[in-house]
N, C-alpha and C positions, 0 to 999 in steps of 0.2 A: 584497487584491482590487484589480484594476486597472480603470481607466476603460475605457469602450468605445472601441476603436480603430476609426475610421470606415473605414479601408482594409480591415481584417480583416472588418468587418461587411459591406462590399460584396462581398468574396470569398466569405463565407459565404452571402450572399443569392444570389449567382450560382450557387453550388453547389446550393442548394435549388431555384432556378428551373430548373436543368438536369434535376433529378429530375422536377419537374412537367412539364417539356418532354417527357420520355419518356412519362409517363403520358398526356398529351394526344395525342401522335402514335400511340401504340398504340390509343387510343380511336378516333381518326380512321380508322385502318386497319380496325378491327373494324366501325366504322360503315359504311364503304364496302363491305366484304365481305358484310355482312348486308343491304345495300340491295336493293331489288327488282330492280335491274339490275346489282348488284355494281359500280356505278360511283361514282366520287368525283372531284371536281376537285382532285386531289392536289397538282398543281404549285403553285398559288396558296395552297392550304390549308397546305401545309408551309412555304412561304417566309414566310407571315404568322404562323407559330406563335411565333417569338421575340418579335416586337413585341406580340402579343396576350397571351402568357403573362407577359411583363414588365409589361404594363399591368394585367392583372386580378389578378396575384398579387404585384406589387411594392409594394403599399401606396399606390397612387396614386388609385384610384377609391373614392369614398365612395358605396356602393350600399345600397339598402334592398330586399333580395331578397324580403322578405315583402310589400312593397307597391311593385312596380316602377314605379308611376305617380305616386308621391308627388313633388310638386314640391319641388325644393331639393336632391335628390340629384344627383350627377354623372351624366352621360349618355354612352352609347357608341353609335356608329353604325358598322356594318360596311358601308361603301360598296361595297367589292369583294365583292358577294354570293356569288361563287363559292367564297369561303372559309368558307361556312356550316358545313362539317363541323367546322372548328376551333372556331368559336363554339359550336356545339351541344355539343361535348364539354366545353368550359369551363362552359357553362350547366348541364349535367348534374352536373358536379363541384361547382359552387357551390350547387346546390339550386334553380335556377329550374325545372328539368324533371326528370321521372323518367328514370333511366338507360335504362329500357325503351324510351323514345321514340327512342333512338339506333338501335334495331333496325328493320329493314324500312322504312327511310326511302325517300322518293320514291314510295311506293306510295299508292294511293287511300285506304288505311286510316290512313295516317300524317299527322301534322301537321308532320313534318320534311320540307320540300320541298328541291328542288335549289337554291333561294335562300331567304334568310331573309325572314320576314314576321310581322306581329303575331298570326297564329294560333298562333305559338310564344311561350309565356310569356316576358316580359322583353324581347321585340323590339318596338321602337316603330314601325318603318316597314318596308315591303317594299323590298328593294333587289335590283339585278342587277349588271351589269358596266359601267354607263354613267355613273358618277360623280355620279349624282343624289343619292346618299347624302351626299356631301360638301356639296352645296348645302343639303340638309335639316339637316345638322349645324350649318351656319352659322345656320340659322333657330333651332335650339334655343339656340345661343350668344347670339343676340340676346335671347331670352327670359331667358337665364341672367344677364343683366346687371341684371335687375329683382330685387326682393326677393321670395323668398329667392334669393340668387345661387348659381350653380353653374358648374362647368367642364364642357366637352364635349370628348370624344375621338372621333376618327374614324380608321379604317384604310381607306386607299385604295390603289390600285395604279398603277404607271406606265402600264400598258396603258390603263386607263380615263381617265387624264389626257389622252388624245388627244381626249376628248369636249369640245365647246365649253362645256357647262354648268359643267365644272370650273373653267374660267378665268373665267367670269362670277362664280363664288363667290370665286375667288382674288383677283380685282380688287376685289370689294366688301368683303370682310372687313376689310382694313386701313383702308378709309375709315370704317368704323363702329367702329374701334379695338377689335376683338374679341379682346382679349388673354386671354380665358377659353376660347379654342379651341386645341386641339392636334391636328394632323393628322399621323398616321404614314403615310408613303408606303412601301409594300412595293415597292421598286425591284428587281424580280426579273428584269428584262431579257428578258421573254418574254410572249407572248400566245397566242391560240388557234392561228392559222395557223403561227406559228413560235415554239416554246417556248424557243428559244435566242437569239432576237434580236427586238427591237422593230421593227415595221414602220416606225414613225416614231421614229428614235433620239432619246433625250433625254439626251445626254451632259452637258448643262449645266443639268439640271433644278433643282438647288439654287439656282444663280444666277438662273435664270428666275423662280422663285417669290420669291426675295429681292427682285428688282427691283420687285415690286409692293408692297413694304412689309412683308414678313413677316420674322420672325426664323427663320432656317433653320439647322438643325444636321444636318450630313451625317455619318452614323455607319456602322460596320460592322454590318450587319443580321444577321450570324451570331454576334454577340457579346452575351451578356446584359449584361456590364459596360458596353459602349458604349451600348446602348439604354437601360438604366436610368439611366446618367449623364445622358443627354439628357432623360429624363423628370424627373429631379431638377432639371435646369435650368428646365424649364417650371414645375414646382410651387413651387420655392423661390426663384427669382429674382424681383426686383421686376417688377411688371407695368408696361409702358411703352406700351401701346396696340397693340402688334404681336401678331397671332396667331402661333402657333409651328407650324412644319413640321419634322418629323424625317424626313429622307430615309434610309431603312434600305437600304443597298446589300447586295443578296443575289443569289440566283439561283433560278430556278423549281425547286421540288422540294427545296430545301435541307433537309438533315436526313434524307433518305431514303438507304438504302444502294444500292438498285438504280437504275441510270440510267434504267430504264424508267418510273420514277415522276417524272421531270423533265419531265412533259408537262402540258398543260392539263387533260385528263380521261383517266382510265384505267379499264379494267374489270379488277378484281382477280381473276385466276385463283387457284386453290387453291395452286399451288406458289409463285407469287410472294408471295402473302399470307402463307403460313406461314413462308417464309424471311425476309421483311421483319419480321414480328412477332418472330420468334426473335432476330434481330439487334438490334431495338429493345429487347427485354427484356434482352439481354446488355449493351447500352450502359447501360441503367438500373441494372443491378446494379453495373457499374463506377463509375457516378456515386454510387451509394448508398455503396459501400465508401470512395470518396474523401471523401465527406462525413463518414462516421463517423470516419475517420482525422483529418480536419481538426478536428472537434469534440474528439476526444481530445487532440490537440496543444494546443488552446486551453485545455483543462482543466488539462493538465500545466503550462502556462505561467502559470496563475493567472487566466485571463480568465473568471472565473465570471459576471460580469454579461453579457458578450458571449455566452456559451453560453446563458444564460437567455433573452436577447433573441432569439437565433436559434431556440431552441425555441418561443418565443412566435410568431415569424414563421412557423415551420413549421406550427403549429396553424392560423394564419389561412389557410394554403395547403391545409389539410386533409391535412397530413402529420403522422405521429406519429414522433418521433425517439426511438428506444430505444437500448439499449446497442450492439447489433450490427446494427441495421436502421433503415431509414426507410420506413415503410409508408404506404399511402394510406388515408385515413379516408373512408368512404362516409357521406354525410350524407343525411338524409331531405329531400325537396323542401320548401321553406319557403314557397313562394308559392301562395296559394289565390286565391279571388275578391278582387279589389281593391275598395275602397269605390266606390260609385256616384258619379256626378257630376251635379250639378244644372246643366243647360246653359241654363236660361232666363235671358235678359238682363233686368236690372232697369232700368226707365226710367219716366218720367212720360208717360203717353199724351196728356195734355192739352197737353204741350209740342210734340207733333209738328205739322208743318204740315198744312194742309188747303186745298184750292183750290176756288173757286166755279166753277160752269159758265160757260163763255164766256171764261175766261182761257186764255192761252197760256203754258206753263211748260216750261223745259228740264229733261230728266231729271237732268242733273248737279246742277242747283240743288236738285232734290228730294232727291237723295242727300246733298248737303252739309248741308241743313237737318235731315234725319233723323239723320244721323250725329252731329251736334252734340248730339242727345238721347241716342241709343243709346250713344255712346262714353263717356258718364259712368260706365258700367259698365266697369271696367278689363279685362274679358275680351274686349272688342271691339278688333280690330286690323285695319289695312288695309295692303296692299302694292300700289303702282303701278309701272309700268315706263315712265316718262317721259310718261304720259298722265293724270296726276292731275287736270289741269284739265278733261279730257274726262269722267272718271268721277265727279268730285265727292267721291271718298273722302278724298283727302289734305286738302282744305279743311275737311271736316267733322270727321274724327277729329283732325286736327292742331290744330284750334281748341281742343280739350280737352286733348290730350296728344300733342305732336309726336313723342314717342318711340314711339308706337304707330301713327304714320302714316308708313310707310316708302316710299321711292321708290328703286328699284334701277337706274334708267336703262334703256337699251334692252337689257334682259336678261330676257326673258319666262320662260325656263326657270328661272332663278334665282328670279324672283318667285314662281312656282308652288310651288317646293320650300320656300321660306321660309314661304309661307302654310300649306302642309301641316304644317310643324313646329309652328307655333302651334296649329293645329287639333288635332294629336296631344296637345298639352299641355292641351287643354280650352278654348282660346280660340274665340270666334266670329270666324273669319278671313275676310277679303274680299281678293281679288286682282282686278286689272282691267287690261285692254288692249283693243285693237280685236278684233273677232270673229275675223279670220283669223290673229291673231298668237299665239294660245295654242298651246303645243307639245303635239302629240298624244301623243308617246311619254312625256312627263312626266305628262300627264293619265291615260294608261292605267296607268302604274305606281302613281300615287296611288290609282286606282280598285281596283287589285289589293289594295293595303293596306287600303283601306276595306272591301272585301268580306271580307277575312280578319278584320278587326275585328268585323264583323257576325256572322261565323260563331263567333268566340270568345265574343261576348256571348250568342249564342243557346244555346251549349253550357253546360249547368249545371256541367260538370266542368272548364271552361276558366277562364282567369285574368281575363278582362275582364267587367265588369258594365255595367249600364245607364248610358248617358251617356258611354261611351268610344268612340263612333264619331267621325267627323270632321265638324265643322260648318265647311265650307269652301265659300264662294260665289265663283264665277267671274263677275264682272260684265263682260259682253261689250258693249262700246260700239260705236256706229255699225252697228247691225244692219240687215239688209234693204237699202233703197236710201239709207241715211243718209249715206254718204260722198260720194255725188254726184260732184262734179267731181274728186275725188282719184284716181279710177281703179281699175282692176281689182284691184291688189294689196291695196287697203284695203277692198274691197267685201265686206260680210258677207252673201253670198247662198248660201254652201254650208256654213257652219259647223254649222248645226243638223243637217243630214243626216249629216255626217261624225261629229259627236260623239254622235249618237243610238246609235252602236254601242258607246259606252263604258258598261259595265255599272254600274248604280246611279246614273247621272247624271240628275238631274231638270232638264228644259229648260223655261224660261218665257220667253215673248215679251211684253214689257210694252207696253201701248197708251196709257196715261193716267197723268198725274201722281198722282192719288189712288190708282190701282191700284198704282203704284210704292210708295207709302207702305204700302199693304196687304201687298204682297209682302215688303217689308223687315220689317214687324211679324211676318209669318209666319215668316221666317227666324230672327228674334230669339227666338222661342218655344223654340228649341233642338232638337237631335236631328233636324235636317232633312237631314243628310248632305251629299253633293256636289250643289250647285245651280248651274246655268248660266243666268244671267239676261241676256237680250238687251234692251238699252235703246236708245232713239232718241238721236240726237245733237242735232238741231235741236229747238226748242220744239214742243210739240203742244197741241192743245186738250184741255179736260177732258171726259171722257166719263162719268165716274162721280161720284156725289155724295160729299161729305166723309164719312168714316167707313166707306168701302168695306172689306169684309172679304174677303181673298183665301183661296181654298181650292185647293190643287193638284189638278188633274184635274177641276175643276168649271168647265165653260165658262160664260161669262156671256152672257145673251141681252139685248141692248139694246132690241130692238123685235120685234114679231111673235111668232109661236108656231109650234107644229108643224103647224097647219092652213094656214099661208101657202103661196102658190103657189110661191115660191122661197125657199130657205134659203141666205143668203150667209154664208160662213165665211172668216175671216181671223185675223191676229194682228199685234201690233205696229202700225206706222203704217198697215198695210193695213186695219185696222179703220175708220179714219177715212174711207177711200175707199169701203168698202162701206156705211157709214152714209149717205154722200151718194148712192151708187147706189140704195140702198133708198128714199131720199126721192124721187128722180126716178121710180122705178118706181111708188111709191104714187100720185104725181100722175097717172100714166097708168093707174091702176086695177089695178095688179099688186101684190098683197100680198107683202111680203118680210120674212122673219125675219133679223135681224142677229145673228150668233153670233161672239163673241170667243173663239176657241180658243187662249187664252194658254198652256195646257198641255194636251197631247193627251188626249182621251177617246174611245176607239174605240166604246164602247157607245152613247154619245150620237149619234155620226154614223151608226152602223149603224141606230139607231132612226129617224133622219130618212130614211135611204135606204129603209127598209121602209115608211115612211108615204107621205103625199101630197106632191106637189111635187118639184122638182129641187134637188139640193144643188150649189151653186156654190162651189168652194174657190178663192179668189183670194189668192195669196201673192206677196210681194215677195222671193222667194228661189227656190231650185231645187226647191221643192215639198215642204217638210218634212212638212206635214200630209198631203198626198197620199201621200207615201212611208210614213208611219206607218199611214195607213188601209189601204193595200194590204197591208202586213204583217199588220195586225190581221185583215182579212177572210180572207187566205190561211191564217193559222194556225188560224182557227176554221172554215174550210171554208164561209164564208158567201158566197152568190152574190147579185148585185144586177143590176138591169137597167142596162146601160151608158148608156141615155138618161137615167137618173135622176142621173147625176153628170157635172158639168162642172168641169174644172180649168184654171185660168189661173195661170201663173207665168212666171218669166224664162228658162225653158228654150228651146232652139231650136225651129224649126217641127216637127221630128220627135221632139221630146221629149228631145233630147240636152242634157246639162249644158253650161253655158258660163259664161264670166265677162263682166262688164259693163264697157264703156268709160266714160270720163269723160263726164258729161252733167249737165244740171240735173235736178232731181227730176221736173219735169213731163215732160221728154223721156224719162226712164227709164220713167215710168209709161206713156206713150203707146207707146213701143217694144214693151213687153211686153203691152199691152192691159189694163193694170191701173188706168187712170184711171176715174173713175165713168162717164163717157160710154161708154167701151169695154166696161166690165162690163155696163152697161145694154143695150148693143147685143147682146152675147152672149146675155143672157137673152131678149131679144125675138126674136133669131134662133132660139133653141131653141123658143120658143112657136110661131113661124111654121112651123117644120119639124115641129111636132107632138110634140116631145120633152117638152113640159110639159103 
């Protein structure tokens, strides 16, 4: 009986992987032909097949298919989401999903969409073609350095590496010494508009990535032996702090017989489909025969241990090696509902700060003080983008555990993706930058994944259970008029309206230090989803007593009631101005209700419009509350008397949106008519004209 020859083992493994390759390609073709549009992104799906089959069947990934959310198993991210057909075929073969899910994909009835997302069992995040998956994989890798440790693998494409967020991640990963990250680049030299040539050539891609401090292996992406040898290097070589990139040189549609499949996306007609499947099946038969002959030769040469090992490896690939055949073993799906997660953060409430009336406190000081309490729970993590001193997050979390207080530099897209990764793993994650600096397209993709998670949780037959949403807070600093003399590019006057179009995002505008404490406590209760919290930059007075309890969608009335002559509505620092305006009006015998609309409530405002008095909405932005109210009334077909509503904001004289120039706070207020004196004058003008 001979010892196992490593070279012969590698040859045998390559032979088995080629058989599995044929199975996956045939599955991809059938999946595309049965899709609602008979379409499939075949070019990228086929060029990514060898890297993905090597990874999933080569013995590199330690996966828990019965519980895909268990922390400690290796993780995979398909950043190039257009290759979802290959991933779905592999997941059906491994037992993550029912094979029937591969049929009728892209339809309204199907959970298998044109790109992967967490509505599909085993998929952690939603991805598309914009390299954001690479940045999220980096976030998983950061978490994978903690106990229990794990490795993270990501497949990306050279087309999406033209996106800026890819290079934000490529720059950051070596700085954090993320040597548990392995990125496989499907360098297929094509993209949507030109499947035969990159619009932006990347002839020196390996050297470019290496220059940032990566270990880069450039291999023949059409060779299983080459790709698995590179993966062996990642898994078995000593870790030296460098992340690993394996550049797999191939071409779009590699592995297809018809040149018509070397495109970004194709519609599979019957003749092309039948011919391609027949040729793929013929190729599989040839590979099967070659494998049987190879095993027979090993047996004749006395390599019994090697034959047994290859049979064992074949079983792990769901292949059955018999005397004259290598058949595919169909497994029953093994993943059901994963265990629920307790998302509530544990902390000592008596240790939280409280502020007496009359004090002036900066929001970042409140955040720092609170985070020093909350982050004693190891599930709290923060990510800043060179504005940690403005948010207060880094100082608070870092005082307890600096490994959970990250700062990615001026790289907001990367910051948001890292935060999403931690949230997907069950952390209570906070990310922060100036209001206008958040990346809309990253936020939108995160929200898509969040929605899919919610759908999977709500579906009794799906894989996610309670507590597997995303607790991800976007701490938006310098909201409203807070940047003052810094100028228009930094001024947060339009972010709330823009981001109100993001599905599932809760927007909160904070007006008081004690209110900020209450909002943070509310977030730490867990399962709050995607939350966008706008905070002031300069210090503010205390409006609420210590122990304030926040409730999303419940406006706070600071003075007056529904019987008042005028109802003053604002949020953030604007609340301080209407408090003063109300005081002036009261002295002149005009009763005023002061309403802090920190989070929108349409029913509340509709009730005020239906009652007595005039509603005055005074906002230090482009009119977020007004915008939300208009939508609310229109959707419900509610009419109101125009004289009952007055809106003041920083829009132009004809209501057009605009940006704000540098100025002092007082100058900005006066320019927009949002100082107490101007607000008071508008109210009195309404009274004199008979509107009140």
